[in-house]
C-alpha positions, 0 to 999 in steps of 0.5 A, a space after each residue: 500500500 502506497 504511503 500517500 502524501 496528502 495531509 502528511 507533514 514534510 520537513 525539507 531542508 535546502 528548500 530554496 535550492 534547485 532540487 528543493 524548490 522542485 520538490 516542494 512544488 511537487 509535494 505541495 501539488 500532492 497535498 503535503 503540508 510543508 515545513 520549508 527550511 533554508 539559510 536565507 530568510 527572505 528566499 524562504 518567505 518568498 518560497 512560502 508565498 509562491 506556494 500560496 502562503 496558506 496554513 499548509 505551508 510554513 517556512 523557517 530558517 536553519 543552518 544545518 552546521 549548527 545542531 541548536 539551530 536544526 533542533 530549534 527549526 524542526 521542533 518549531 515546525 513540529 509545533 506549528 503542524 502538531 507533528 512531523 511525518 517525513 523529513 527530507 535532508 536535502 541541504 548540500 554543497 559541492 566543490 571540484 578541487 583536488 587534495 593538493 589544492 583544496 583548503 582544509 576549511 573547504 573540506 570541513 565545510 563540505 563534510 559539515 553540510 553534506 554529512 553532519 547536516 544530515 545527521 543533525 537533521 535526522 536526529 532532530 526529526 526522529 522524536 517527531 517522525 517516530 511518533 508517527 512511524 514515518 520516513 526519513 530521507 536523505 539526498 545522496 548521490 551516485 557519487 556515493 558509489 562512483 568516486 570521481 577525482 577532484 571530489 574526495 570531500 564530496 564523494 566521502 560525504 555522500 558515501 558517508 550519508 549512504 552508510 550512515 542511513 544504513 546504520 540508522 535504518 537498523 536503529 529505528 526500524 523497531 519504531 516503525 520508522 523507515 529510512 531512505 537515501 536518493 542517489 541521482 546522477 547529474 541533473 540541472 540545477 544552479 549547483 550544476 551550473 557552477 560545475 559547468 562554469 568551472 573549467 576543472 569540472 568541465 574537463 573531468 566530466 566532459 561538460 556532462 553532454 553524454 556518456 556516463 556523465 550525461 545529465 538527467 532532467 530535474 523532473 526525473 529526479 523529482 519523480 523518483 523522490 516522490 515515488 520513493 517517499 510513496 513506497 518508503 524505499 531504502 534506495 532511490 536511484 535516478 535514473 534507474 539504469 544506474 541501479 546495478 552500480 548502486 546496489 552492488 556494494 550492498 549485495 551482502 548487506 541484508 544477509 549480514 544484517 539479518 544474521 548479525 543484528 537482531 532487533 532485540 540485541 540492538 535495543 539492548 545495545 542502545 540502552 546500554 550506550 552513552 552519548 558519545 561525550 568523554 
């Protein structure tokens, strides 16, 4: 049975970016109630107005690099709507630069936004999503499986998101919460415009005109995400022809999870675990 979106409360970070805007519009068209979060307060306010500014669309500001701000924003969204069904961790950044040239602070920023930001978003959303046995979804990339040069920081962040979500899924399945990751290839957004304006990016991926690195339409990515939410999928690959390289690394994962990690033992381990402070 499909997990219908009409009436569901969906939190979306990175809402004013290319994919964020398209997803917000598609979710709104299907009757979802939206909590839109991004860095730029004015851009979020304009986005809320563009979607009708009714009771079913709410906007807030958030910097996913700050745990306090993420928690505050998601709690405010839950307070506004009375709960949350779906959290989509969509905020992300990309840079093309080799290790020998990339500034250490740039590496840290990519990891902090793309990986740590997803963790913070999920952690803040889980208490609310858990009450409704909902769905946590992270926007990863095919870069989680195909590791390009000049992108060690980006591929590490996206592979980390995929691995993290596999681990979190085991922790929260006893709560009735599902966890998924989205892995699109290149698609047209303002972020992609920056790649195409960068001589290094054009050289590595051939301008994304054809072959392995050919872009797909934004609408195709949005359709894949919507379908993934409606079926609470663990792995969403766009286009579907890329499914084999995406699924191959996890070929034995289900067997290992079934044999090695029982739900009762996971629950006991969670009860025994500390909070990571030393």
